[in-house]
NUGU-572113 format. One record per residue (C-alpha): residue in three letters; y, x, z. Coordinates in Angstrom, 3 decimals, padded with zeros to 6 digits. Layout:
BEGIN
NODE  res     north      east        up
NODE  ALA         Y         X         Z
...
This chain:
BEGIN
NODE  res     north      east        up
NODE  MET  -000.019   000.096  -000.056
NODE  ASP   002.328   002.662  -000.973
NODE  HIS   003.913   004.353   002.321
NODE  PHE   003.407   001.247   004.367
NODE  ASN  -000.209   001.531   006.218
NODE  TYR  -002.078  -000.144   009.081
NODE  GLU  -003.321   002.372   011.438
NODE  LYS  -005.325   001.152   013.802
NODE  GLY  -004.096  -002.224   013.607
NODE  ARG  -000.200  -001.487   013.458
NODE  LEU   001.559  -001.878   010.297
NODE  PHE   003.767   001.357   010.003
NODE  ALA   006.406   002.439   007.424
NODE  GLU   005.619   005.528   006.746
NODE  GLN   005.389   006.988   009.953
NODE  VAL   006.859   004.369   011.895
NODE  ASP   005.901   001.867   013.475
NODE  VAL   006.869  -001.285   012.204
NODE  GLY   006.616  -003.004   015.552
NODE  ASP   009.435  -000.641   017.085
NODE  ILE   011.824  -001.347   014.450
NODE  ALA   011.666  -005.390   015.316
NODE  SER   011.590  -004.620   018.743
NODE  GLU   014.982  -002.640   018.471
NODE  VAL   016.673  -003.947   015.249
NODE  GLY   015.665  -007.845   015.769
NODE  THR   014.385  -009.979   012.551
NODE  PRO   014.224  -010.998   009.950
NODE  VAL   014.995  -007.987   008.839
NODE  TYR   014.208  -005.672   005.659
NODE  ILE   012.422  -002.341   006.050
NODE  TYR   012.974   000.365   003.404
NODE  SER   010.529   003.290   002.531
NODE  LYS   012.732   006.131   001.241
NODE  ALA   009.411   008.110   000.213
NODE  THR   008.374   004.960  -001.842
NODE  PHE   011.485   004.829  -003.921
NODE  GLY   011.277   008.569  -004.449
NODE  ASP   007.589   008.807  -005.746
NODE  HIS   008.393   005.478  -007.722
NODE  LEU   011.305   006.768  -009.767
NODE  GLY   009.450   010.008  -010.096
NODE  LYS   006.609   008.353  -012.078
NODE  VAL   009.072   007.392  -014.202
NODE  GLN   010.724   010.362  -014.591
NODE  ALA   007.523   011.976  -015.552
NODE  ALA   006.026   009.588  -017.885
NODE  TYR   009.065   010.105  -020.036
NODE  ALA   009.494   013.339  -019.663
NODE  GLY   008.252   014.709  -023.315
NODE  VAL   011.571   012.715  -024.935
NODE  GLU   015.081   013.152  -024.520
NODE  ASN   015.660   010.281  -022.187
NODE  THR   018.122   008.803  -019.551
NODE  ILE   016.663   006.653  -016.346
NODE  CYS   018.544   003.510  -015.346
NODE  TYR   017.807   002.494  -011.588
NODE  SER   018.689  -001.461  -012.116
NODE  ILE   020.883  -002.358  -009.124
NODE  LYS   020.648  -006.057  -009.273
NODE  ALA   016.967  -005.550  -007.883
NODE  CYS   018.206  -003.735  -004.641
NODE  GLY   022.031  -001.821  -004.142
NODE  ASN   022.314  -000.638  -000.578
NODE  ILE   024.508   002.115  -001.748
NODE  ASN   022.409   004.291   001.133
NODE  ILE   019.284   003.937  -001.277
NODE  LEU   021.555   004.004  -004.588
NODE  LYS   023.057   007.425  -003.256
NODE  PHE   019.269   008.692  -002.501
NODE  LEU   018.283   007.862  -006.003
NODE  ALA   021.225   009.301  -007.912
NODE  GLU   020.840   012.197  -006.054
NODE  ALA   017.245   012.307  -007.750
NODE  GLY   018.785   012.200  -010.885
NODE  SER   019.101   007.689  -011.762
NODE  GLY   021.026   006.930  -013.684
NODE  PHE   022.108   002.726  -013.346
NODE  ASP   021.883  -000.502  -015.100
NODE  ILE   024.988  -002.567  -014.044
NODE  VAL   025.731  -005.976  -014.577
NODE  SER   029.206  -006.449  -012.401
NODE  GLY   032.017  -004.937  -011.526
NODE  GLY   030.624  -004.830  -008.020
NODE  GLU   027.642  -003.016  -009.181
NODE  LEU   030.124  -000.885  -010.720
NODE  TYR   031.645  -000.359  -007.732
NODE  ARG   028.391   000.461  -005.451
NODE  ALA   027.260   002.845  -008.220
NODE  LYS   030.742   004.820  -007.866
NODE  SER   030.577   004.332  -004.244
NODE  ALA   026.985   005.930  -003.977
NODE  GLY   028.418   008.955  -005.995
NODE  ALA   026.900   007.872  -008.991
NODE  ASP   027.424   009.602  -012.746
NODE  CYS   029.251   007.506  -014.480
NODE  SER   028.523   008.548  -017.798
NODE  LYS   024.578   007.572  -016.871
NODE  ILE   025.747   004.117  -016.467
NODE  VAL   024.914   001.371  -018.820
NODE  TYR   026.501  -002.555  -018.216
NODE  ALA   025.157  -005.436  -019.361
NODE  GLY   025.604  -008.966  -018.912
NODE  VAL   026.729  -011.928  -021.089
NODE  GLY   030.081  -012.847  -019.024
NODE  LYS   031.561  -009.890  -018.402
NODE  THR   034.912  -010.238  -017.635
NODE  ASP   038.697  -008.305  -019.025
NODE  ALA   038.777  -006.810  -015.595
NODE  GLU   035.548  -005.728  -015.549
NODE  ILE   035.619  -004.673  -018.539
NODE  THR   038.728  -002.194  -017.939
NODE  GLU   037.452  -001.491  -014.366
NODE  ALA   034.276   000.202  -016.396
NODE  LEU   036.423   001.769  -019.221
NODE  ASN   038.357   003.879  -017.344
NODE  GLU   035.504   004.595  -015.363
NODE  LYS   034.035   005.932  -018.903
NODE  ILE   030.544   004.870  -018.154
NODE  GLY   027.612   005.816  -020.766
NODE  TYR   027.241   002.157  -022.483
NODE  PHE   027.941  -001.406  -023.178
NODE  ASN   025.131  -003.471  -023.361
NODE  ILE   026.810  -006.238  -026.403
NODE  GLU   025.666  -009.237  -025.972
NODE  SER   027.924  -011.349  -028.478
NODE  GLU   030.046  -010.772  -031.253
NODE  ALA   032.927  -012.163  -028.654
NODE  GLU   032.726  -010.156  -026.482
NODE  LEU   032.553  -006.669  -028.709
NODE  GLU   035.629  -007.859  -030.575
NODE  ASN   037.138  -008.295  -026.586
NODE  LEU   035.891  -004.642  -025.713
NODE  ILE   037.848  -003.040  -028.596
NODE  LYS   040.624  -004.986  -027.946
NODE  LEU   040.804  -003.994  -024.264
NODE  ALA   039.579   000.095  -025.476
NODE  LYS   042.575   000.116  -028.144
NODE  LYS   044.839  -001.859  -024.932
NODE  THR   044.021   001.132  -022.435
NODE  GLY   043.821   004.055  -024.707
NODE  GLN   040.399   004.360  -024.019
NODE  THR   036.938   005.063  -026.448
NODE  THR   033.476   004.124  -025.523
NODE  LYS   030.162   003.838  -026.744
NODE  ALA   028.125   000.644  -027.184
NODE  ALA   024.645  -000.616  -027.827
NODE  LEU   023.953  -004.384  -029.358
NODE  ARG   021.548  -006.476  -028.094
NODE  VAL   019.313  -007.190  -029.907
NODE  ASN   016.372  -010.184  -029.695
NODE  PRO   013.077  -008.924  -030.646
NODE  ASP   011.223  -012.454  -030.263
NODE  VAL   008.486  -011.331  -028.345
NODE  ASP   007.758  -013.069  -025.549
NODE  PRO   006.908  -010.675  -022.507
NODE  ARG   004.326  -013.408  -020.890
NODE  THR   006.141  -013.744  -017.304
NODE  HIS   008.037  -016.638  -015.908
NODE  THR   010.124  -019.090  -018.097
NODE  TYR   013.405  -017.738  -015.792
NODE  THR   012.977  -013.998  -015.980
NODE  ALA   012.387  -014.065  -019.817
NODE  THR   014.915  -012.932  -022.300
NODE  GLY   013.461  -011.100  -025.091
NODE  GLN   013.200  -014.795  -027.101
NODE  LYS   015.136  -015.988  -030.085
NODE  GLU   016.723  -019.147  -028.014
NODE  THR   018.460  -017.503  -024.952
NODE  LYS   021.886  -016.717  -024.118
NODE  PHE   021.505  -013.036  -024.155
NODE  GLY   022.185  -010.963  -027.058
NODE  VAL   021.711  -011.446  -030.611
NODE  ASP   019.260  -012.799  -032.810
NODE  ILE   017.406  -009.219  -034.207
NODE  GLU   017.796  -010.784  -038.457
NODE  ARG   022.098  -011.006  -037.138
NODE  ALA   022.075  -007.378  -036.310
NODE  GLY   023.001  -005.399  -039.409
NODE  GLN   025.494  -008.498  -040.139
NODE  VAL   027.513  -006.985  -036.310
NODE  PHE   027.126  -003.387  -037.623
NODE  SER   028.236  -004.138  -041.092
NODE  LYS   031.674  -005.714  -039.429
NODE  TYR   031.782  -003.744  -036.434
NODE  GLY   029.780  -000.192  -036.978
NODE  ALA   032.830   001.916  -038.471
NODE  ASN   034.765   001.268  -034.956
NODE  GLU   036.588   004.395  -033.706
NODE  SER   037.788   002.610  -030.302
NODE  VAL   033.954   001.072  -029.996
NODE  ARG   031.367   003.402  -031.515
NODE  LEU   027.992   000.622  -031.813
NODE  CYS   025.578   003.603  -031.724
NODE  ALA   022.696   002.723  -030.026
NODE  ILE   020.383  -000.748  -029.778
NODE  HIS   018.914  -002.552  -026.617
NODE  VAL   016.452  -004.442  -025.705
NODE  HIS   015.166  -006.626  -022.703
NODE  LEU   012.199  -008.896  -022.471
NODE  GLY   012.800  -010.447  -019.093
NODE  SER   011.546  -009.362  -015.793
NODE  ALA   008.080  -009.179  -013.751
NODE  GLY   006.424  -008.636  -016.508
NODE  LYS   002.144  -007.487  -016.752
NODE  THR   001.460  -005.550  -019.868
NODE  VAL   002.473  -002.794  -022.219
NODE  GLU   001.918  -005.232  -024.890
NODE  PRO   004.883  -006.956  -025.430
NODE  TYR   006.834  -004.054  -024.997
NODE  ALA   005.180  -002.250  -028.204
NODE  GLU   005.773  -005.099  -030.645
NODE  ALA   009.153  -004.703  -028.898
NODE  MET   009.463  -001.385  -030.357
NODE  GLN   008.165  -001.965  -033.389
NODE  LYS   010.818  -004.468  -034.037
NODE  THR   013.087  -002.668  -033.046
NODE  ILE   012.478   001.070  -035.279
NODE  LYS   012.119  -001.054  -037.894
NODE  LEU   016.034  -002.469  -037.148
NODE  ILE   017.176   000.713  -036.240
NODE  GLU   015.698   002.822  -039.691
NODE  LYS   017.320   000.153  -041.849
NODE  LEU   021.096   000.237  -040.214
NODE  ARG   020.897   004.268  -040.583
NODE  ASP   019.582   003.293  -044.227
NODE  ASP   022.803   002.166  -044.385
NODE  GLY   024.253   004.522  -043.040
NODE  PHE   025.001   003.467  -039.253
NODE  THR   024.516   006.451  -036.776
NODE  ILE   022.026   005.367  -034.007
NODE  GLU   021.286   007.941  -031.192
NODE  ALA   020.164   005.723  -028.641
NODE  ILE   017.590   002.787  -028.455
NODE  ASP   017.784   001.090  -024.319
NODE  ILE   014.220  -000.483  -023.244
NODE  GLY   015.867  -002.341  -021.208
NODE  GLY   013.457  -003.092  -017.506
NODE  GLY   011.138  -005.964  -016.641
NODE  TYR   008.066  -003.337  -015.724
NODE  GLY   005.319  -004.930  -014.053
NODE  ALA   005.330  -003.628  -009.631
NODE  ASP   002.062  -004.273  -007.620
NODE  TYR   002.484  -007.772  -006.053
NODE  GLU  -001.048  -007.718  -005.728
NODE  THR  -002.912  -004.374  -005.634
NODE  ASP  -003.546  -002.611  -009.315
NODE  THR  -002.219  -005.610  -010.885
NODE  ALA   000.691  -004.165  -013.269
NODE  PRO   000.546  -001.012  -015.419
NODE  THR   002.049   001.955  -014.188
NODE  ALA   004.542   003.685  -015.389
NODE  ALA   002.127   006.278  -017.480
NODE  ASP   000.993   003.299  -018.940
NODE  TYR   003.971   001.427  -020.396
NODE  ALA   004.899   004.961  -021.516
NODE  GLY   002.192   005.310  -023.675
NODE  ALA   002.831   002.147  -025.525
NODE  ILE   006.924   003.042  -025.682
NODE  ILE   006.936   006.586  -025.905
NODE  PRO   004.729   006.857  -029.708
NODE  PHE   007.540   004.955  -031.893
NODE  VAL   010.872   007.790  -030.638
NODE  GLN   008.366   010.821  -031.019
NODE  ASN   010.315   012.583  -033.540
NODE  LYS   013.185   009.868  -034.086
NODE  ASN   016.053   011.486  -032.836
NODE  LEU   016.232   008.527  -030.410
NODE  LYS   017.263   009.260  -026.857
NODE  LEU   015.449   006.409  -024.900
NODE  ILE   017.174   004.910  -022.157
NODE  LEU   015.074   002.415  -019.424
NODE  GLU   016.473   000.431  -016.694
NODE  PRO   013.776   000.092  -014.271
NODE  GLY   014.227  -001.917  -010.597
NODE  ALA   011.186  -004.097  -009.766
NODE  SER   008.867  -000.957  -010.144
NODE  ILE   010.482   001.248  -008.051
NODE  ALA   011.634  -001.113  -005.802
NODE  ALA   009.710  -003.644  -005.055
NODE  ASN   006.632  -002.090  -002.945
NODE  SER   009.175   000.288  -001.264
NODE  ALA   010.072  -002.560   001.454
NODE  ILE   008.687  -005.168   003.144
NODE  LEU   010.570  -008.424   004.727
NODE  VAL   009.782  -008.595   008.946
NODE  THR   009.607  -011.971   010.118
NODE  LYS   008.779  -013.707   013.655
NODE  VAL   006.529  -016.259   014.278
NODE  LEU   008.630  -019.250   016.141
NODE  TYR   006.421  -022.311   015.980
NODE  LEU   002.476  -023.588   014.857
NODE  LYS   002.228  -026.902   013.485
NODE  THR   000.030  -029.177   012.361
NODE  GLY   000.959  -032.012   009.978
NODE  GLY  -002.097  -034.342   008.801
NODE  ALA  -004.679  -031.365   007.438
NODE  LYS  -002.137  -028.922   007.231
NODE  LYS  -001.550  -026.016   009.598
NODE  PHE   002.025  -024.890   009.199
NODE  VAL   003.001  -021.222   010.659
NODE  ILE   006.709  -021.553   011.259
NODE  VAL   008.759  -018.252   011.007
NODE  ASP   012.126  -017.132   011.799
NODE  ALA   012.748  -015.881   007.708
NODE  GLY   014.106  -018.397   005.803
NODE  MET   014.993  -018.888   001.992
NODE  ASN   018.231  -017.671   002.127
NODE  ASP   016.211  -014.513   002.879
NODE  LEU   013.736  -014.643   000.267
NODE  ILE   014.150  -016.884  -002.469
NODE  ARG   011.681  -015.501  -005.277
NODE  PRO   008.707  -017.968  -003.614
NODE  PRO   010.255  -021.034  -004.443
NODE  LEU   012.478  -019.445  -007.255
NODE  TYR   009.540  -018.019  -009.435
NODE  ASN   006.560  -019.274  -007.411
NODE  ALA   006.550  -016.031  -006.687
NODE  PHE   003.421  -014.597  -004.435
NODE  HIS   003.596  -012.240  -002.165
NODE  PHE   001.208  -010.664   000.230
NODE  ILE   001.690  -011.489   003.700
NODE  TRP  -000.093  -010.444   006.977
NODE  PRO   000.393  -009.643   010.738
NODE  THR   001.604  -006.607   011.506
NODE  ALA  -000.669  -005.762   014.260
NODE  VAL  -004.219  -007.364   013.874
NODE  ASP  -007.996  -006.592   015.149
NODE  LYS  -010.202  -003.640   013.549
NODE  GLY  -011.613  -006.915   011.601
NODE  PHE  -008.635  -008.108   009.878
NODE  VAL  -007.419  -004.700   008.360
NODE  PRO  -006.612  -005.601   004.844
NODE  GLY  -007.973  -003.495   001.986
NODE  LYS  -005.424  -004.157  -000.586
NODE  ARG  -002.697  -006.626  -001.508
NODE  GLU  -004.431  -009.464  -003.116
NODE  ARG  -004.198  -013.570  -003.158
NODE  GLU  -007.981  -014.344  -001.967
NODE  PRO  -008.720  -011.558   000.829
NODE  GLN  -012.424  -011.340   001.441
NODE  ILE  -012.330  -011.200   005.115
NODE  ASN  -014.218  -013.725   007.769
NODE  GLY  -012.211  -016.155   010.256
NODE  LEU  -009.184  -016.482   008.085
NODE  GLU  -006.902  -019.510   008.549
NODE  VAL  -005.400  -021.198   005.565
NODE  VAL  -001.849  -022.190   006.224
NODE  ASP   001.581  -023.302   004.938
NODE  ILE   004.109  -020.130   006.199
NODE  VAL   007.489  -021.507   006.004
NODE  GLY   010.783  -020.757   007.588
NODE  PRO   013.940  -022.847   009.363
NODE  VAL   015.976  -023.819   006.009
NODE  CYS   016.298  -027.707   006.255
NODE  GLU   014.228  -027.702   002.473
NODE  SER   010.815  -028.500   001.761
NODE  ALA   010.806  -025.315  -000.935
NODE  ASP   011.472  -023.659   002.234
NODE  PHE   008.939  -021.758   002.259
NODE  PHE   007.143  -018.207   001.781
NODE  ALA   003.128  -019.059   000.917
NODE  GLN   001.188  -022.519   000.770
NODE  GLY  -002.599  -022.322   001.025
NODE  ARG  -002.612  -019.310   002.246
NODE  ALA  -005.685  -017.451   004.264
NODE  ILE  -004.285  -015.537   007.164
NODE  PRO  -005.473  -013.965   010.065
NODE  PRO  -005.056  -016.195   013.130
NODE  VAL  -001.383  -015.814   014.560
NODE  LYS   000.728  -017.164   018.055
NODE  ARG   004.119  -017.754   018.819
NODE  GLY   006.048  -014.093   019.003
NODE  ASP   003.648  -012.273   016.452
NODE  LEU   005.117  -010.459   013.514
NODE  ILE   004.097  -011.041   009.547
NODE  SER   005.019  -009.261   007.069
NODE  ILE   005.956  -010.275   003.939
NODE  PHE   005.354  -007.140   001.406
NODE  THR   006.516  -006.246  -002.184
NODE  ALA   010.007  -007.707  -000.822
NODE  GLY   012.467  -004.285  -002.522
NODE  ALA   013.097  -006.282  -005.546
NODE  TYR   014.800  -009.692  -006.005
NODE  GLY   014.686  -009.613  -001.840
NODE  PHE   017.862  -008.922   000.144
NODE  THR   020.178  -009.076  -003.103
NODE  MET   019.845  -012.374  -003.906
NODE  SER   019.674  -013.081  -000.202
NODE  SER   022.692  -016.427   000.849
NODE  ASN   023.928  -017.621   004.067
NODE  TYR   022.544  -021.109   003.797
NODE  ASN   022.798  -022.795   006.727
NODE  THR   025.235  -020.608   008.051
NODE  ARG   022.498  -018.425   008.596
NODE  PRO   023.491  -014.693   009.266
NODE  LEU   022.060  -011.953   006.667
NODE  ALA   018.860  -010.382   008.044
NODE  ALA   019.922  -006.443   008.852
NODE  GLU   018.542  -003.689   005.971
NODE  VAL   016.032  -000.986   007.637
NODE  LEU   015.504   002.718   005.878
NODE  VAL   012.587   004.393   007.440
NODE  ASP   012.305   008.633   006.124
NODE  GLY   009.426   009.852   007.543
NODE  ASP   009.372   009.333   011.594
NODE  LYS   012.553   008.288   011.828
NODE  PHE   014.476   004.639   010.844
NODE  THR   018.290   004.169   010.238
NODE  VAL   019.667   000.752   010.224
NODE  ILE   021.689   000.657   006.476
NODE  ARG   023.286  -002.635   006.779
NODE  LYS   023.977  -004.211   009.876
NODE  ARG   022.689  -008.103   010.658
NODE  GLN   025.672  -010.793   010.324
NODE  ASN   026.941  -012.278   012.940
NODE  TYR   028.750  -015.513   013.375
NODE  GLU   032.164  -014.259   013.546
NODE  ASP   031.026  -012.112   010.232
NODE  LEU   030.439  -015.844   008.503
NODE  ILE   033.560  -017.430   008.483
NODE  SER   036.175  -014.030   009.445
NODE  LEU   037.066  -014.963   005.652
NODE  GLU   038.176  -019.137   005.945
NODE  LYS   039.910  -018.248   009.188
NODE  ASP   044.256  -018.818   009.549
NODE  PRO   045.771  -015.458   007.903
NODE  LYS   047.217  -015.391   011.659
NODE  ASP   043.732  -015.475   013.227
NODE  LEU   042.962  -012.730   010.724
NODE  SER   045.310  -010.052   011.893
NODE  THR   044.714  -010.906   015.967
NODE  PRO   043.008  -008.030   016.821
């Protein structure tokens, strides 16, 4: 389980007992493993070392600046989708020349900020956006590079909410229109349109869609080059699968094996935007059992984390392996799986305190028996966990903790009630010490 393992029936994050963290920091709490982040980034870097590349970690997956800082120090660039993410990247000491900026609705202020920071590439989602970028580049006296995002009409075989590479989507332009866009804007001096961007979606589980997308995109690049346009890079995006269940997603080497052959000897730089494949298994969400309840034939385990802390299960019907942090020897799990083959488990719904029927983490799930006060770990919570959390039901955001070897540090304090209303108070109240 990466750097989260059971020792004598107790869950450890690297060399730190998870129960000790919860006792000191409280619950719910996100616990990150620095070593796991580093291992996963390193595997991606090693897999693509044979070609010119820029690895741009996707900040939207998990964006705490303390995490971004050590990823930048390890050589990572960043994929951003907002001005706020640009600010996070800068605050973490990022090399702005290794930043790519995606997103269909960049504001003028956001574009201007990115131009002034001289980011690597803007990923262009529409002709209207490209026209606006050209206008703002001229206005600010800046020049920049851009990659046209094309939709190769490839099915990534993932949840409909996370699929983005098909024709009928708000993202990018149809691959057939790419030639027209280059004909109209390819010679612009303020915005050099010199790359192609493709992103199929998130949570991919097979390499075949990437190979299909690369095949179509390379043909497009060859046609554009034949027409006299300079294409220096291909950004294959992100969406690479993570092991929510042990050994169910392709490895970084598997993806590289399908992608690299298309760019070898093509004089193309390869840009990748991994997020979940680096962050997902780098964190757990630890929550405490509040109550046990029976409703009809169902048993409920009510915990102190809610859908505001981790919305993936109700939003995407996402699976997260869930297990107590302290168990008897016979209940130590061998791997993350949907139906553990262990005797003595109880089938329960694991739910939170939020006033929504959708507030659940698992339904009909077999776990070891638990009681009030026990700690439960929700695994593979690093990607789109904290970053998608909210204050719904006026619930303070959870704390974030980073484990490094035998030490842990709170890298984001738990919100308190005063934090929740501080921006709503009357100005004269805000000025009061």
